[in-house]
N, C-alpha and C positions, 0 to 999 in steps of 0.2 A: 573629751569626757570630763576633764577637770573643770573647765569653765562652765559646763552645764551643771556641775555640782554646786556652783557658787550661788549663794543667796544673799541679797542685799537687805540690810536693815538700816535705813538712813545712811550714816557714814561708816557703818560696820559691814564688812563683807565676810561671810562665813562659807568655807568650802569643806565638805566632808567627802573624802576620796574612797572610803571603804578600804578593802585590802590593797596594799601597796607592794611593789616589787623591791623597793629600797627605802630606808627610813628617812633619808634627807629630802624626799620628794615634797613633804609638807613645807619645809623651809624654803625650798626653791620656788614653789608655787606662791607662797606668801609674799616673797620678794616681788614676783611678777605681778600679782594682783594689786599690790599697794600702788602701782603706777597708774591705776585706773582713776579717771577724773571723779572728784567728789568723795573719794574713799580716804578716810583718816585712820581706820583700824582694819586689820585683816586677821582672821583666825582660821587657820587651816588644820585639818585633822585627818588622820588615816591610821589604819591598823597595819602593824608590822610585827611579826613574831609574837602574837597574842598580847600586844601592847598598843594602846591608843596613843599615837604620837601627836603632839600639838606644837604649833608654831604661831607666834603672835608677832605682828609688825604694826608700827604706827608711824604716822608722819610727825607726831609730837616729839619733842626732845626726850621725854621720858614717860614712863607709865606702863610699858610693856611687861616688865617684871612683876609689877603689882597686880596687873590683870591676870597673868598666867598663874601666879601663886594663889590668887583668889579662886579661879575656876578649877584648878587642880585640887586644891585643898589638901587634906591629909591622905587622900587616896593614892597619891603618887609623888613624883618629884618634879620640881620646876625651878627655873632660874633664868636670869637674863640681866640686861642692863640697858639703859637708854631706850631706844626705839625698837629693840628686838628681844625676843625671849622664846624659850622652848620648854616643853614639859612632856612627861610620860605618865600614863595611868595603866597599870597592869589590868588586863580584863578579868582575870580570876573567875572565869565562868560567866561574866556579865555579857549581856547583849551589846555588841559594839555600836549598833545603830541607836539604841536607847541611850547609851552612855554619851554618844555624840550629841544627841538632842539635849540631854541634861547639861552638858558642858556649854552648849550654845545658850541655853537659858541662863546659866550662871554669868556668862559674858554679857548678855543683854541686861541682866539685872545690875551687874557691876557698872556698866556704862549708862544705865538708866534710860536706855532707848525705848524699851517697851512702854514704860509708864508715860513717857512724853508723847509717844505716838497715839496711845489710847486716849489720853487727855485731849489731844488735838482732834482726834476723830470724833469724840463725844461733843466737844464744844462746837465743832463745825456743823453738827446736826442739831444744835440748839439745846443740848442737855447741860444742866448745871452740874459741875463736878464738885461733890462735897467731900470726897475722901479718895485718896489714891492708896491702893494696897499693893505691895510688892512682895513676891514670894517665889522662891525657886522650887520648882516641882513640876511634875507631869500633869497636864490637864485631865488625864485619865484618873487621877487620884482625887476623889471627892472628899477625902478626910483631911485636907490641908488646913492648918490652923488659921491662916489669914483668910482663906476662902470662906471658911465657916464663920469667922467673925464678920465678914462682909455680908453674908446671908442674914446674920442676926440683926445687923444695922438696917437692912432692907425691911425686915419684919417689924422692927420698932417704928419705922416711918409710916406704916399703914394707918 
C-alpha cells in the first residue's frame, strides 16, 4: 500500500500514508524510496496521534533540513542535517489529506519542479511562455493573489 501511495514529480517522490501504526514508518519508507532510480528527493508523510509526521531524504550532500523547515513553516517543528530531515505538524482539527496536499505543494514550490514542468509542457505544444507564476495554495481557491494577477495580465493582452 505504501508504494501505491507514492507519486513521482520528476526527481521528487512523495508518499502520503494516511494513518500509521507507528511514527517511524515515514522515515523508514523515505530511506527505502530514495533507492529508486532517478529519484533525488523523497518526502514521506503520515498521521500518527493527531500529528502529520514528515520525513525528507535526498541524494544530495545537503538541503534536506532547508526543505523540511520551508514546508513545515511556523505550523510545526522541523530539523535535520545533510541529506535527511524530519518534521511534525499538529493537525489541530485540520483535514490531514488537505494538509498533506499543501505540504506537497510547498515542497514542489521549493524545489521549483512544478514551474519547470509546466514551462516545458507549454513550450512543447508551441506556446510562448511570457511569465511564470509560483504560488503555494489549493487549486480550489480562486482568490489566490498570484492567480488573480495572472488573470489580469491575460485580460490586458486582449
